[in-house]
C-alpha positions, 0 to 999 in steps of 0.5 A: 580227749586230749592229754595235756599233762602226764604226771608223776606223784612223789613223796619226797624230792630233795636234790641234795640227798646222797648215798650217805643220807639215804643209807638207812633207808636203803638198808631197811628196804635192802636197796642200793644206796645210790639207786634210792638216792636217784629216787630222792634227788630227782634224777630218776623222775627226770628220766621217767618223765623224759621217757614219757615226753619222748614217747608222746611228743610232749615237752617240759614247761620249764627246766626242771618242770614245775614240780609243785609241793602240796600238803601231804595227802592232798588228793591229786584231783584237788591239785589241778590249780598247781599247774598254770593252765596256759602251759597245759593248753598250748602245744602238745602238752607237758610232762611234770610231777607233784610232791606230797599228793595222794595216791602215791606213788602213782601217776596221773594224766590231765586231759581236756575235751571239746565235745559237749556230749563227752563233757556231759558224761564225764560230769555225770560219771563224777570226773568233774566239770572241766576244763581239766579232767584228772585220771590216775593210777594209784600204784606202780609195781615195777617188779610186775610191769618191767618183766611184762614189758620185756616179754612183750618186746621179746615174745611179741615184738610189741614196743611199749613205746616208739618215740618219733624223736627225742623231745626232752633230755636229762641234763647234769646239774651240780649237787654241790660246788664242784672244783676244776680237776674233779672227776664226776661220779655217777647217777645217785651219788654225791656230785650231780643230779638230773633235771629235765630240759627240752631237747632243743634247748639242751642241744642249742646250749650244749648241755651235758646229759646226765647219762654221759657225765660219769668219769668226765673231768671238770675243766673249771669250777662249777657252782652248786645248782649250775647246769653243766655243758660240754665245755665244762668237762673233758669227756673220756675217750672211746666210750660207746655211749658218746658214739651212740649219742652222736649217732642219735643227734645226727639221725634226728637233728642232722647235727 
């Protein structure tokens, strides 16, 4: 079986949320307002899907992914038509997300199979007739999964993922109109949100990674929803993060 889409199920997606709009939710659940803002504005899911793409060799079908919104509670196995089949069947597959589907907050994988015997048994066991087969996990339990992953790495030298090279980047996008001279704030704040973009495009267009945007100073006005480039900012001097990014680009792309 070939995976053609690795997806994430979201209950809310609004790129213009900020710590003020999310303050009540954060207080109710004893969470950091900026952190939960990154959940709502799409930055977190962009990083998550970039990690999956880099681990699997997948890409995004377009900047920001398809990210369809469906009727709240519609089961993910009934949402397959939300993704263009031609995008799924070409190349090494895509990463994406969906808003409103159940079971959430879960993850899902769409796959295809050519073997007629496998098709027969997948149908027999109620997975469906194809050409797309849907598999899903109805929960994510970070407080269990993260410590287990760390323990695997430290105790057993077992990498949960081992990317061959970066496939997808998360690029900085204006949450509002921005003015020359402003200093960019951090992830999950008031000024920017993240979108997934294929690494080849990000490098070609010199797009500014969201993880490097904080404390950059704007050299020009930026319109709301515009993706920022390195030419749009002055990057602070002497940051380790920028040094590591340059090393990464040289190692994988000889840049």
